C-alpha positions as CSV (number, residue, x, y, z in Angstrom):
1,M,20.8,4.4,19.9
2,K,21.2,7.8,21.4
3,T,19.6,9.5,18.4
4,F,16.9,6.8,18.3
5,F,15.8,7.5,21.8
6,T,16.2,11.2,21.5
7,F,13.5,11.2,18.9
8,L,11.4,8.3,20.1
9,S,9.1,10.5,22.1
10,L,8.1,12.4,19.0
11,A,6.6,9.3,17.5
12,W,4.1,9.1,20.3
13,A,3.0,12.6,19.9
14,G,1.6,12.9,16.4
15,I,-0.9,11.3,14.1
16,V,-1.5,8.6,11.5
17,V,-2.9,10.2,8.4
18,A,-1.3,7.6,6.2
19,Q,0.3,8.4,2.8
20,H,-1.8,5.7,1.2
21,Q,-5.5,6.0,0.3
22,E,-8.0,3.9,2.2
23,I,-8.5,0.6,0.4
24,G,-11.7,0.6,-1.7
25,E,-11.5,4.3,-2.4
26,K,-11.2,5.3,-6.1
27,P,-7.6,6.2,-7.0
28,G,-7.0,9.9,-6.3
29,T,-3.3,10.2,-7.3
30,Y,-4.2,13.3,-9.4
31,K,-6.4,15.8,-7.6
32,G,-6.8,18.6,-10.1
33,N,-9.8,19.3,-12.3
34,N,-11.3,16.0,-13.5
35,L,-14.8,17.2,-14.5
36,Q,-16.6,14.7,-16.6
37,I,-17.9,16.5,-19.7
38,A,-20.9,15.0,-21.5
39,D,-20.6,13.4,-24.9
40,T,-19.2,15.8,-27.4
41,A,-20.1,16.2,-31.1
42,S,-16.7,15.0,-32.5
43,I,-13.5,13.3,-31.6
44,L,-11.7,16.7,-32.0
45,N,-14.0,18.3,-29.5
46,A,-13.4,15.4,-27.1
47,F,-9.7,16.2,-27.1
48,K,-10.1,20.0,-27.0
49,K,-12.4,19.8,-24.0
50,G,-10.2,17.3,-22.2
51,T,-8.7,18.0,-18.8
52,I,-5.1,18.2,-17.7
53,Q,-3.9,17.5,-14.2
54,G,-0.5,17.7,-12.7
55,H,1.4,16.5,-9.6
56,F,4.8,17.5,-8.3
57,R,6.3,15.7,-5.3
58,Y,9.3,16.1,-3.1
59,F,10.2,13.3,-0.6
60,F,12.9,13.4,2.0
61,M,13.5,10.1,3.9
62,N,16.0,9.4,6.7
63,T,16.3,6.0,8.5
64,I,18.4,5.9,11.6
65,N,19.3,2.3,12.8
66,E,20.6,1.1,16.1
67,G,24.2,1.6,17.1
68,G,26.8,1.0,14.4
69,L,24.3,-0.3,11.9
70,S,24.1,1.8,8.7
71,D,21.9,4.9,8.5
72,Y,20.4,6.1,5.2
73,F,18.8,9.2,3.7
74,A,17.5,10.2,0.3
75,N,16.0,13.2,-1.5
76,A,13.6,12.6,-4.3
77,V,11.8,15.0,-6.6
78,G,9.5,14.3,-9.4
79,G,6.5,15.3,-11.4
80,G,3.8,14.1,-13.7
81,L,0.9,15.1,-16.0
82,K,-2.3,13.4,-16.8
83,F,-4.6,14.1,-19.8
84,E,-8.1,12.8,-20.0
85,T,-10.4,13.5,-23.0
86,A,-14.0,14.4,-22.7
87,I,-16.5,11.6,-23.4
88,Y,-17.3,10.9,-27.0
89,H,-20.1,8.3,-27.6
90,R,-19.4,7.0,-24.1
91,L,-15.7,6.5,-24.8
92,Q,-12.9,8.3,-23.1
93,I,-9.0,8.1,-23.3
94,G,-6.6,8.8,-20.5
95,I,-2.8,9.0,-20.4
96,S,-0.3,9.9,-17.6
97,G,3.4,9.7,-17.0
98,F,5.8,10.5,-14.2
99,Y,9.5,11.2,-13.7
100,V,11.7,11.0,-10.6
101,F,15.2,12.3,-9.8
102,N,17.5,11.4,-7.0
103,I,18.9,14.8,-5.9
104,G,21.0,13.6,-3.1
105,S,21.3,10.4,-1.1
106,T,23.6,7.9,0.6
107,K,24.8,5.2,-1.9
108,L,21.7,3.0,-1.8
109,S,23.6,0.0,-3.4
110,N,25.9,-0.3,-0.4
111,I,25.7,-3.3,1.9
112,D,25.8,-2.9,5.6
113,P,29.2,-4.3,6.7
114,I,27.9,-5.8,10.0
115,T,24.8,-7.6,8.7
116,N,25.4,-7.9,5.0
117,Q,21.9,-6.5,4.5
118,S,20.9,-3.9,1.8
119,N,18.9,-0.7,2.1
120,R,15.2,-1.3,2.6
121,Y,13.2,2.0,2.6
122,E,15.0,4.8,0.7
123,I,15.7,2.6,-2.3
124,G,11.9,2.5,-2.8
125,L,11.8,6.2,-3.8
126,F,13.6,5.4,-7.0
127,D,14.2,2.2,-9.1
128,I,14.8,-0.9,-6.9
129,E,16.3,-2.7,-9.9
130,N,18.9,0.0,-10.5
131,P,19.8,1.8,-7.2
132,N,22.5,3.9,-8.8
133,N,20.2,5.4,-11.4
134,H,19.7,9.0,-10.3
135,K,18.2,10.6,-13.4
136,D,16.4,8.3,-15.9
137,I,13.6,7.2,-13.7
138,D,10.3,7.6,-15.6
139,R,7.2,5.5,-16.4
140,L,4.2,5.7,-18.6
141,E,1.8,5.2,-15.8
142,E,-1.7,5.2,-17.3
143,L,-2.9,4.6,-20.9
144,Y,-6.5,3.5,-21.0
145,L,-9.8,3.5,-22.8
146,N,-12.9,3.8,-20.7
147,Y,-16.5,3.0,-21.8
148,H,-19.0,4.8,-19.6
149,W,-22.6,4.4,-18.8
150,K,-24.8,6.0,-16.2
151,T,-23.8,3.9,-13.2
152,G,-20.2,2.8,-14.1
153,H,-17.5,2.1,-16.6
154,I,-15.3,-0.5,-18.2
155,G,-11.6,0.3,-18.4
156,F,-9.0,-1.3,-20.7
157,G,-5.3,-0.6,-20.6
158,R,-2.8,0.6,-18.0
159,L,-4.7,1.8,-14.9
160,L,-4.5,2.6,-11.2
161,L,-6.5,0.2,-9.0
162,N,-7.4,0.2,-5.3
163,T,-8.7,-3.2,-4.0
164,P,-8.0,-5.1,-0.8
165,F,-5.2,-7.2,-2.4
166,I,-4.0,-5.0,-5.3
167,N,-3.8,-1.3,-4.5
168,L,-1.8,1.9,-4.9
169,Q,0.4,1.5,-1.8
170,D,1.7,4.9,-2.6
171,G,3.9,5.6,0.4
172,R,6.9,6.4,-1.9
173,M,7.1,8.5,-5.0
174,R,4.6,6.6,-7.2
175,P,1.9,3.9,-6.8
176,T,1.6,0.5,-8.3
177,G,-0.1,0.3,-11.7
178,V,-1.9,-2.5,-13.5
179,E,-2.7,-3.5,-17.0
180,G,-5.9,-5.3,-17.9
181,L,-9.6,-5.1,-18.3
182,T,-11.7,-3.9,-15.4
183,I,-15.3,-3.0,-14.6
184,D,-16.5,-0.7,-11.8
185,T,-20.3,-0.1,-11.6
186,K,-23.2,0.2,-9.2
187,L,-25.7,-2.7,-8.8
188,G,-28.9,-1.0,-7.8
189,N,-28.7,1.7,-5.1
190,K,-26.8,-0.2,-2.5
191,T,-23.9,-2.1,-4.1
192,R,-20.7,-1.2,-5.9
193,F,-19.3,-4.0,-8.0
194,Q,-15.7,-4.3,-9.2
195,A,-14.1,-7.1,-11.3
196,G,-11.1,-7.4,-13.5
197,W,-8.6,-9.5,-15.5
198,L,-5.0,-8.4,-15.2
199,W,-2.0,-9.5,-17.3
200,N,0.7,-6.9,-16.4
201,I,1.8,-5.0,-13.3
202,S,4.2,-2.2,-12.7
203,P,5.0,-2.3,-9.0
204,R,5.8,0.8,-6.9
205,S,9.5,1.6,-7.1
206,T,10.0,0.2,-10.6
207,T,10.0,1.8,-14.0
208,K,9.0,-1.2,-16.2
209,W,5.9,-3.3,-16.8
210,Y,6.1,-7.0,-16.0
211,G,4.0,-10.1,-16.6
212,I,2.1,-11.4,-13.6
213,G,4.7,-14.1,-12.7
214,E,7.6,-11.8,-13.5
215,S,6.3,-9.1,-11.1
216,I,6.4,-11.5,-8.1
217,G,9.9,-11.5,-6.5
218,L,11.1,-8.0,-7.5
219,Y,11.1,-7.1,-3.8
220,P,13.1,-9.2,-1.3
221,Q,11.9,-12.8,-1.2
222,G,12.7,-13.9,2.3
223,V,13.1,-17.6,3.0
224,N,10.8,-20.5,2.2
225,T,9.2,-22.8,4.8
226,S,12.4,-24.9,4.9
227,G,14.5,-21.9,5.9
228,I,16.3,-21.7,2.5
229,K,16.3,-18.4,0.6
230,S,13.2,-18.3,-1.5
231,D,13.8,-18.7,-5.3
232,Y,10.5,-18.0,-6.9
233,A,11.6,-14.8,-8.7
234,G,11.5,-15.6,-12.4
235,N,10.2,-19.1,-11.7
236,L,6.4,-18.6,-11.6
237,R,4.4,-19.6,-14.6
238,T,1.3,-17.6,-13.8
239,K,0.1,-15.1,-16.4
240,N,-3.3,-14.0,-15.2
241,V,-5.0,-12.5,-12.2
242,F,-8.7,-12.3,-11.8
243,F,-10.5,-10.4,-9.1
244,L,-14.0,-9.4,-8.1
245,G,-15.5,-7.6,-5.2
246,T,-18.7,-5.9,-3.9
247,N,-19.3,-3.1,-1.4
248,S,-22.9,-3.0,-0.2
249,Q,-24.5,-0.4,2.1
250,F,-27.6,-2.5,3.0
251,Y,-28.8,0.0,5.6
252,K,-27.4,3.3,6.8
253,W,-25.7,1.4,9.6
254,L,-24.5,-1.8,7.9
255,N,-21.7,-2.1,5.3
256,V,-20.6,-5.4,3.8
257,Q,-17.5,-5.9,1.5
258,L,-16.8,-9.2,-0.3
259,G,-13.8,-9.9,-2.5
260,D,-11.9,-12.7,-4.1
261,L,-8.5,-12.7,-5.9
262,Y,-7.5,-15.7,-8.1
263,V,-3.8,-15.8,-9.2
264,D,-3.7,-18.5,-11.8
265,E,-1.6,-21.6,-10.7
266,V,-0.5,-19.8,-7.5
267,L,-3.2,-18.9,-4.9
268,N,-6.8,-17.8,-4.2
269,S,-7.6,-15.2,-1.5
270,A,-11.2,-14.6,-0.3
271,F,-12.0,-11.4,1.7
272,V,-15.0,-10.5,3.9
273,Q,-15.5,-7.3,5.9
274,V,-18.6,-6.4,7.8
275,E,-19.1,-3.0,9.6
276,A,-22.0,-1.9,11.7
277,K,-22.4,1.8,12.7
278,K,-24.4,3.2,15.6
279,T,-25.1,6.9,15.4
280,F,-26.0,8.5,18.7
281,N,-26.4,12.1,17.6
282,D,-25.0,14.5,15.0
283,Q,-21.6,14.5,16.9
284,Q,-21.2,10.9,18.1
285,S,-21.1,7.5,16.5
286,M,-19.5,4.1,17.0
287,T,-18.5,1.5,14.4
288,V,-17.8,-2.1,15.0
289,G,-16.0,-4.0,12.2
290,A,-14.9,-7.6,11.5
291,Q,-12.6,-9.0,8.8
292,F,-11.9,-12.5,7.5
293,I,-9.4,-13.7,4.9
294,R,-8.9,-17.3,3.7
295,Q,-6.1,-18.2,1.4
296,D,-5.5,-21.5,-0.4
297,A,-2.7,-22.6,-2.7
298,V,-3.7,-23.3,-6.3
299,E,-2.2,-26.4,-7.9
300,Y,1.5,-26.3,-6.9
301,G,1.4,-22.8,-5.5
302,G,3.5,-21.4,-8.4
303,N,6.0,-24.1,-9.4
304,K,6.0,-27.9,-9.3
305,D,9.5,-27.7,-7.8
306,Q,8.6,-26.7,-4.3
307,S,12.0,-25.0,-3.8
308,K,10.9,-22.5,-6.4
309,T,7.3,-22.1,-5.5
310,Y,5.6,-19.1,-4.0
311,M,3.0,-20.8,-1.7
312,D,3.6,-24.4,-0.6
313,Q,1.3,-27.0,-2.3
314,D,-1.9,-27.7,-0.4
315,S,-1.1,-25.0,2.2
316,H,-3.6,-22.4,3.4
317,S,-3.8,-19.5,5.8
318,M,-6.6,-17.6,7.7
319,V,-6.8,-14.1,9.0
320,F,-9.3,-12.6,11.5
321,G,-9.6,-9.0,12.3
322,G,-11.8,-6.6,14.3
323,K,-12.1,-2.9,15.2
324,V,-14.1,-0.7,17.5
325,E,-14.1,3.0,16.3
326,Y,-15.6,5.9,18.2
327,K,-16.2,9.3,16.7
328,H,-16.9,12.4,18.7
329,K,-17.2,15.7,16.8
330,K,-14.1,15.8,14.7
331,S,-12.0,13.2,16.7
332,T,-11.8,9.5,15.8
333,F,-10.4,6.9,18.1
334,S,-10.2,3.2,17.3
335,V,-8.9,-0.1,18.7
336,N,-7.9,-2.6,16.1
337,Y,-6.9,-6.3,16.2
338,T,-5.6,-8.8,13.7
339,R,-5.0,-12.5,14.2
340,I,-3.1,-14.5,11.6
341,T,-3.6,-18.1,12.6
342,A,-0.8,-20.7,12.9
343,D,-2.3,-22.7,9.9
344,G,0.3,-21.1,7.6
345,R,1.8,-17.9,6.3
346,Y,-0.5,-15.1,5.0
347,L,1.0,-14.5,1.6
348,M,0.4,-11.7,-0.9
349,P,3.0,-10.3,-3.3
350,R,4.3,-7.1,-1.7
351,E,4.9,-5.7,-5.2
352,W,1.1,-5.6,-5.7
353,G,-0.2,-3.7,-2.6
354,R,-0.2,-3.3,1.1
355,D,-2.1,-5.3,3.8
356,P,-5.9,-4.8,4.0
357,F,-5.8,-5.3,7.8
358,Y,-7.3,-2.9,10.3
359,T,-4.0,-3.0,12.1
360,F,-1.9,-1.9,9.1
361,M,0.6,0.9,9.9
362,P,2.8,2.5,7.2
363,R,6.4,1.2,6.9
364,E,5.7,-2.3,8.1
365,R,3.6,-5.2,7.0
366,N,2.5,-8.6,8.4
367,E,2.5,-10.3,5.0
368,G,4.6,-13.4,5.0
369,F,3.8,-14.5,8.6
370,G,1.6,-16.8,10.5
371,D,0.7,-17.1,14.2
372,V,0.5,-13.3,14.6
373,H,-1.4,-11.2,17.1
374,A,-1.5,-7.5,16.3
375,L,-3.1,-4.8,18.4
376,V,-3.2,-1.1,17.2
377,V,-4.8,2.0,18.6
378,K,-5.4,5.0,16.4
379,Y,-6.4,8.6,17.0
380,N,-7.1,11.2,14.4
381,R,-8.1,14.8,14.7
382,P,-8.5,17.3,11.8
383,F,-8.5,21.1,12.4
384,P,-10.3,22.4,9.3
385,K,-9.9,26.1,10.3
386,S,-6.1,25.6,10.7
387,R,-5.9,23.3,7.6
388,L,-4.1,20.9,9.9
389,K,-4.5,17.2,10.6
390,I,-2.9,15.5,13.6
391,G,-3.2,12.3,15.6
392,L,-1.3,9.2,16.7
393,S,-1.1,5.5,16.2
394,A,0.7,2.8,18.2
395,G,0.7,-0.9,18.0
396,Y,2.2,-4.1,19.4
397,F,2.9,-7.0,17.0
398,D,3.5,-10.5,18.5
399,M,5.3,-12.4,15.8
400,P,6.5,-16.0,15.6
401,D,10.1,-16.6,16.7
402,V,12.6,-15.5,14.0
403,K,13.9,-19.0,13.7
404,N,10.4,-20.4,13.1
405,V,10.9,-20.2,9.4
406,A,7.7,-22.1,8.6
407,L,5.7,-19.0,9.9
408,N,8.3,-16.2,9.7
409,K,9.3,-15.5,6.0
410,Y,11.3,-12.3,6.6
411,G,12.9,-12.9,10.0
412,M,10.9,-10.2,11.8
413,P,10.9,-10.3,15.6
414,S,8.0,-9.1,17.8
415,Y,8.0,-5.4,17.9
416,F,6.3,-2.2,19.0
417,Q,5.6,0.5,16.5
418,A,4.5,4.1,16.8
419,N,3.8,6.5,14.0
420,A,3.4,10.3,14.1
421,D,2.0,12.3,11.2
422,I,1.2,16.0,10.7
423,R,-0.3,17.3,7.5
424,Y,-0.9,20.9,6.5
425,S,-2.7,22.3,3.4
426,F,-1.7,25.7,2.1
427,T,-4.0,28.4,0.8
428,K,-3.9,31.6,-1.2
429,I,-0.8,31.8,-3.4
430,L,0.2,28.3,-2.4
431,E,-3.1,26.7,-2.8
432,G,-2.7,23.1,-4.1
433,L,0.4,22.6,-1.9
434,D,0.3,20.0,0.9
435,A,3.0,19.3,3.4
436,Q,3.4,16.1,5.5
437,L,5.8,15.2,8.3
438,L,5.7,11.5,9.1
439,V,7.8,10.0,12.0
440,I,8.0,6.2,12.5
441,S,9.6,4.4,15.4
442,K,9.9,0.6,15.8
443,F,11.6,-1.2,18.7
444,N,12.3,-4.8,19.3
445,N,10.4,-7.1,21.7
446,G,11.6,-10.5,20.5
447,N,14.6,-12.7,20.7
448,Y,17.0,-11.8,17.9
449,Y,19.8,-14.2,19.0
450,D,22.5,-11.5,18.8
451,N,22.1,-11.5,15.0
452,Y,21.6,-7.9,13.9
453,R,20.2,-8.9,10.5
454,Y,17.0,-9.4,12.5
455,I,17.3,-5.7,13.7
456,I,18.5,-3.5,10.9
457,N,15.7,-1.7,9.0
458,K,13.2,-3.8,11.1
459,T,13.3,-2.7,14.7
460,N,15.2,-0.4,17.0
461,M,15.0,2.3,14.3
462,I,13.4,5.6,13.7
463,Q,12.5,7.2,10.3
464,F,11.7,10.7,9.3
465,D,9.7,11.5,6.1
466,L,9.0,15.0,4.8
467,V,6.7,15.1,1.8
468,L,5.6,18.0,-0.3
469,N,2.8,17.5,-2.9
470,Y,1.6,20.1,-5.3
471,H,-1.5,19.3,-7.3
472,F,-3.1,21.3,-10.1
């Protein structure tokens, strides 16, 4: 605890420029030259005039838990290349792959002797299915064929996707990838439309590709609504995911997002987000936003045997959210709120993406819970001349009691969280290199009944992340 409180103040002094992209943005994992070249005269020219992009990444992570609970650290380094052809008769091929090495860490397969709990964070830098694998960690990440037209494209194959429910969640070494058929296009001048049919997913922190049902349960499963350890891993029959969404800028001041995700034989999630912006002058504006999510179990929620299902039969959940954001010159300040009602748990496979809530903060999620109140304040300030971004984020999360298993899947007590993040972009000889220091602190505000399995890697902890990215 001494180390925890020594560094606690640092977490209240920085920013939150999260390691993930904002949901809805086009994936930008590779940031090099991706110039779209017009149709070429031959297939050979399409390959010769293609583009190559690269990404090298170093990630140091160190989690310090309370008292005698286990602490962890890890050093990961990796790199990848992406090749994309020029367009030939509206067709384009892309391929990318990435490798990761563990160059020094605590033994991530070790179990904490006090709580009998395993590592939660550092293991995600590598292969969660083989924590002792330090070298052979690689993945064919993208392999796709795109068909282009003036306002959009259809993609087929292994892709990167960024939607409210399935997204990159790239706060480790590599993001989540999907395999399927997708469309991304404009409808008129005001609306962007996305839709897709997915049949395989490669979650973050894995090296393989899995069927839809197989991909659910690779991460810790928590307990079911009866308090028994969940047993849906390998027991879900679903093979397909369908999604669609629109993002409409009706006026300069009004943006509306609609979305729906249908997981065959498991669940359906509907998403609505409305944001209205008032511009006072060229230096000041205010945005007010609202979110709503409704979830319903489909058929048996994944398995007729309810001890092996993902979502209880006939159950549902609802989420309401809001934000007020004020921008003045380069500074942005927002107050954000999320309410998950007591109707049931909000459920979405953690293997597929992070929460779309306004109150999301890196290194924790509110998926798997019901009867939640979350309040988060955020402040961001870039300094373009110094190539620096700084800010802060702090939140309080009022959770159901850890013994209320019907609404608390992962045994998470109420907690405070504060994140600090500093980013710097290099120039001249080091152009393309970005550095990030992220500090996360979480501390308990709920009854944990003197059982430290509700504490370790959850609250009363601090984490340091140092990330170096080089894009070319």
